[in-house]
C-alpha positions, 0 to 999 in steps of 0.5 A: 500500500502506497504511503499517503502524501500529506502537507501542512499549511501554516507553520505557526505554533500549532502547524509546527507541532502538526508537521513534526508529528506528521513526519513520523507517521508510518503509513503517510509521508509529509511531503510539503509545508506551506507558509507565506513566511519564508523563515518559518517554512524553511525551518520547519521543512529542514526539521521534517524533511518536507519541501517548503512552499510559499503558496498552498495552490502548489499542492495540487497534484502533489498531495492527497491530504492536507492539514490547515493550521493557518489563522481562522480568518483564512480557513474558508478560502484555503480549504475551499480551494483545496477541496475543489482540487480533491484534497482531503482536509483536517482543518484546525478548530474552529472550522471557520469564524462564521456559520455561513462559511462552515455550512459552505465548506461542509456542503462542498466536501460532501459534494466532492466526497472528500474527508473533512475533519476538524481539529477538536483535539480534546475528543482524542484526549486520553482523559476523556477517552477513558471515561467517555463510555460512562457518560450516557445522558448527562444531566449537568456539565461544568467546564472551565478553560483558563489560560494566560494571554499567549498572543496567538489566535488574536483574530478571534476572541476567547469563545472561538479560541478556547470555549469552542473546545468545550462546546464541541465536547459537550455536544458530543456527549449530550446529543440533544438539541440546544433550545436556549443560550445565556452568556456574558463576557468581558474584554480586557486586552482589545476589541475581542472578548477575553472572559466569557461564561455561557450556559447551554440549555438542551431539550433533554433537560441537560444544562452545561455551564462553560467558563473560558478566560485567556487572561487568567493567572492560573491555568485550567482545562477541566470538566465535570459531567453529572449523569443519573448514575455518576459524576466524572471529573476530567482534567484535560491538561494533566490527562487524568480522570476520576469517577464518583459512583453513589452506592445503590442505597444512595441511588435508590433514595434509600439513604437518610442521613437524619436516621443515623446515630452520632457514631454513624455520622462520625464514621461516614463523614470520614469515609463518604468517598469510599462507602457512599459516594465511591470515588476512584481514579480511572486508568488512562492510556497515555497517548498523544492526542494530536497524533491520534487525531492525525491517525484517525484522519488518515484512517478515514481517508483510506477506509472512506469512512467518517472521522471522529470529528467531522466537518458537520461537528465543527460547524455545529460548534461554530453555530453555538459559539455564534449564539454565545457571542450574540448574547455576550455582545447584547448583554446590558452591562451599562443598563442599555443594549450593548454592542461591545464584546462584553464590558471593558475591565481591568485584569485584576477582576476575578478570572472566573465569572459568576455561574448560573446562580446569577442568571435570571429567566429574563436572560434566556434567549431561545435559539431559532437558528439551527446548524445546517 
């Protein structure tokens, strides 16, 4: 079987990582790296043995597939040209900055019968993989994604930059129509939103509360998922997960703390997470999430199957992100309809925004537009 010919378009921070990993895959060959900046493409080419190119159009007839890791604003133009040329694509997240562009790209890939995968890499994070099978029909999800300002991805705000990861993971777990979105945010270092809290309401009754900040002095990428039978704790950064499973007595509402003696209360207070709400760490298989993502991409091409994260999945995440941004922009911080991406605030303000306890029923706006 001949090796698949790959290219990486964009040799910035993430593009360099993609190129390094792609150059080591066994059943594919990194034949080219593309960037308008000569210094970066030449360096990455030297490091990986690929051919440096200044224009992605030079890939036609040279490669079978490409990974697009350019700024989000350029995704649509580059991807659509390559799709028309019959090149399979892995497009970094977010797929595009707008729902309209995402719909056009997905429809074009479908017409061309081309694999279109989106780089929502957290789906391949071993911490999520280890617990995924236990997360049927979530009831409540709490996600926190905080980082300092990296001066990368400055063409988008924190919703498209960071929160989009958690939106995609939540959509993959809940699998129910979103009926309403609440959101508000704060801008700190420019015109884009830098801190946002959003609450997603699903037709199933599930609620997901998402907090994202890129001006935080602490770093965190975590998620808690509550189902009717367990609570899972996922640490995406440390690649660890644990699960809390109530005993049958607790699940069946047969446990009553008011009937316990003083000695029983004292005993259980020290053993609550071993005898009532049983907590255990889950075994996690150490893998490189980006490598797994690339392997999934290549396998989908070779088998003419769907990748784990399809273009449609990426489009759906953008659709919800747009709803979040609309609510951020319209939040009445000053007592009147706003047009800013949140209120301007100085960095010393709390990096974690208020959660759902502070929402009111009047803040809920029902979604009328769906993806697709």
